[in-house]
C-alpha positions in Angstrom: 0.0 0.0 0.1 1.4 3.5 -0.7 0.4 7.1 -0.9 1.7 8.9 -3.9 1.7 12.5 -5.3 2.3 13.2 -8.8 3.4 9.7 -9.4 6.1 9.7 -6.6 5.7 7.6 -3.6 5.4 9.5 -0.3 5.0 6.4 1.9 5.0 2.6 1.4 3.7 -0.2 3.7 4.2 -3.9 2.8 3.2 -7.1 4.4 4.3 -10.5 2.9 1.7 -12.5 4.7 -1.2 -13.5 2.4 -3.4 -14.4 5.2 -3.5 -10.9 6.8 -5.0 -8.8 4.1 -8.1 -7.5 6.0 -6.1 -7.1 9.2 -3.4 -5.1 7.6 -4.9 -2.8 5.1 -6.9 -0.4 7.2 -4.2 -0.1 9.9 -1.5 0.6 7.4 -3.6 3.3 5.6 -4.2 4.9 8.9 -0.6 4.8 9.9 0.5 6.3 6.7 -2.0 9.1 6.8 -0.8 10.0 10.4 2.8 9.9 9.5 2.3 12.2 6.5 -0.3 14.5 8.0 -2.8 13.4 5.4 -6.5 12.5 6.0 -8.6 10.3 3.8 -10.5 13.3 2.6 -7.3 14.9 1.2 -6.9 12.1 -1.3 -7.9 12.8 -4.9 -8.4 9.1 -5.9 -8.0 5.5 -4.7 -6.2 3.1 -7.0 -5.9 -0.7 -6.7 -4.5 -3.6 -8.7 -7.7 -5.3 -9.9 -6.0 -8.6 -10.5 -5.2 -11.3 -11.3 -3.8 -12.5 -7.9 -5.0 -13.9 -4.6 -8.7 -14.1 -4.7 -8.9 -13.1 -1.1 -6.5 -10.4 -1.5 -8.4 -9.0 -4.5 -11.8 -9.1 -2.8 -10.4 -7.4 0.4 -8.7 -4.7 -1.7 -11.8 -4.1 -3.9 -14.2 -3.9 -1.0 -11.9 -1.5 0.9 -11.3 0.8 -2.1 -15.1 0.9 -2.9 -15.8 1.8 0.7 -13.5 4.6 0.6 -14.6 5.9 -2.7 -18.4 5.8 -1.7 -17.7 7.4 1.6 -15.5 10.1 0.4 -17.0 10.7 -3.0 -13.6 9.8 -4.7 -12.9 8.2 -8.1 -11.8 4.7 -8.4 -8.8 3.6 -10.4 -8.2 -0.1 -11.2 -5.1 -1.3 -13.0 -4.4 -4.9 -14.1 -1.7 -6.5 -11.9 0.3 -7.8 -14.8 0.6 -4.2 -16.1 2.1 -3.1 -12.9 4.6 -6.0 -13.0 5.5 -4.9 -16.6 6.3 -1.4 -15.5 8.5 -2.8 -12.6 10.4 -4.9 -15.3 10.8 -2.1 -17.7 12.3 0.1 -15.1 14.6 -2.6 -13.9 15.9 -3.1 -17.4 16.4 0.7 -17.8 18.1 0.9 -14.5 20.6 -1.8 -15.4 21.2 -0.4 -18.9 19.9 -3.4 -20.6 19.1 -3.0 -24.3 15.3 -3.0 -24.1 14.3 -1.0 -27.2 12.6 -4.1 -28.9 12.0 -6.2 -25.8 8.6 -7.6 -25.0 7.7 -7.9 -21.4 5.9 -11.1 -20.0 4.8 -11.1 -16.5 3.7 -14.5 -14.9 1.9 -14.9 -11.7 1.7 -18.4 -10.2 -1.7 -19.9 -10.5 -0.6 -23.4 -9.3 0.6 -26.5 -10.9 1.8 -25.5 -14.4 -0.8 -22.7 -14.8 0.2 -19.0 -14.7 -1.7 -15.7 -15.1 0.2 -13.9 -17.9 0.1 -11.4 -20.7 2.6 -9.7 -23.0 3.4 -6.0 -23.1 5.7 -3.8 -25.2 8.0 -1.1 -23.7 5.1 1.4 -23.7 3.0 -1.0 -21.8 0.7 -1.6 -24.8 -0.9 -5.0 -24.6 0.5 -7.3 -27.2 -1.2 -10.5 -25.7 -4.3 -9.8 -23.5 -4.0 -11.0 -19.8 -5.2 -14.6 -19.4 -4.7 -17.8 -17.5 -2.4 -20.2 -19.2 -1.3 -23.8 -18.7 2.4 -24.0 -19.6 4.1 -26.5 -21.7 7.5 -26.6 -23.5 6.0 -24.9 -26.6 4.2 -22.2 -24.9 4.6 -18.8 -26.7 5.9 -20.5 -29.7 4.3 -17.8 -31.8 6.7 -15.2 -30.3 9.9 -17.3 -30.4 11.5 -14.9 -32.9 10.8 -12.0 -30.5 13.1 -10.5 -27.8 10.9 -11.5 -24.9 11.7 -11.4 -21.2 9.8 -13.5 -18.6 9.5 -12.5 -14.9 7.3 -13.0 -12.0 6.8 -15.8 -9.4 5.3 -18.1 -12.1 8.1 -17.7 -14.5 10.5 -20.2 -12.7 8.4 -23.2 -13.7 8.4 -22.0 -17.3 12.1 -21.5 -17.3 12.4 -25.3 -16.5 10.5 -26.4 -19.5 11.0 -23.7 -22.0 12.1 -24.8 -25.5 12.6 -21.4 -27.2 13.3 -18.8 -24.5 16.3 -18.0 -22.3 15.7 -14.5 -20.9 14.3 -14.7 -17.3 14.3 -11.9 -14.9 14.1 -11.6 -11.1 12.2 -8.4 -10.6 9.9 -7.4 -7.7 7.0 -5.2 -7.9 5.0 -3.1 -5.2 2.5 -0.4 -4.9 5.1 2.2 -6.0 4.6 1.1 -9.6 0.7 1.1 -9.2 1.0 4.7 -8.1 2.9 5.8 -11.3 0.3 4.2 -13.7 -2.6 5.5 -11.4 -1.3 9.0 -11.9 -1.5 8.7 -15.8 -5.0 7.3 -15.4 -6.0 10.2 -13.1 -4.7 12.8 -15.5 -6.7 11.2 -18.4 -9.7 10.6 -16.1 -9.7 6.8 -16.7 -11.9 6.1 -13.7 -14.0 2.9 -13.0 -17.8 2.7 -12.3 -17.5 2.3 -8.6 -20.7 0.3 -8.4 -19.9 -2.2 -11.0 -16.1 -2.6 -10.6 -15.1 -6.2 -10.1 -11.7 -8.0 -9.5 -10.1 -9.5 -12.7 -9.8 -13.1 -11.5 -9.1 -14.5 -15.0 -10.4 -17.8 -14.1 -13.4 -19.1 -12.1 -13.1 -19.6 -8.3 -14.1 -23.0 -7.1 -14.7 -24.0 -3.5 -15.0 -27.7 -2.4 -18.4 -28.7 -1.1 -18.6 -31.6 1.5 
């Protein structure tokens, strides 16, 4: 979670435990506001990653964000998680002076077994392949085998083990800082969600066992 201004992060709070979403989020927001001397009413918009990701995390984030937006009459900005990951990878490549002029960015989020949530973006974060859930095999992404494509994210390791065509795999972390940068652009362009109808982007159905 972060508070940003003009795309620059003023405060960032992180919690690695996936089972503490609901307990963490509101306390972290309150603490950041107190540290910065900012109240919720001072905010211009609320931005979230809409998914894919942890089902529980997405629902908690969406519910919290909608609550703030309705109570404070603020606009809601939702950004696909894979796009946020792509920005993090782009900046990582730029920082390390890697030739990235023609590179395509392929974030991968682990969706268990050999399945991942993935998509492909160019360096301007335009979608080359729409976000989707994909079961990997050794010939996955064969259509892009002649492209300069970089894979990253916590699902890319299992593709690295079986990939036939691709050798560029990157260890690159993302956080809410990168969401803040994209959200700033969305805010300037007034790319807001309909707060009533906004939903998480699960990319695949959620199933629960019934006994």
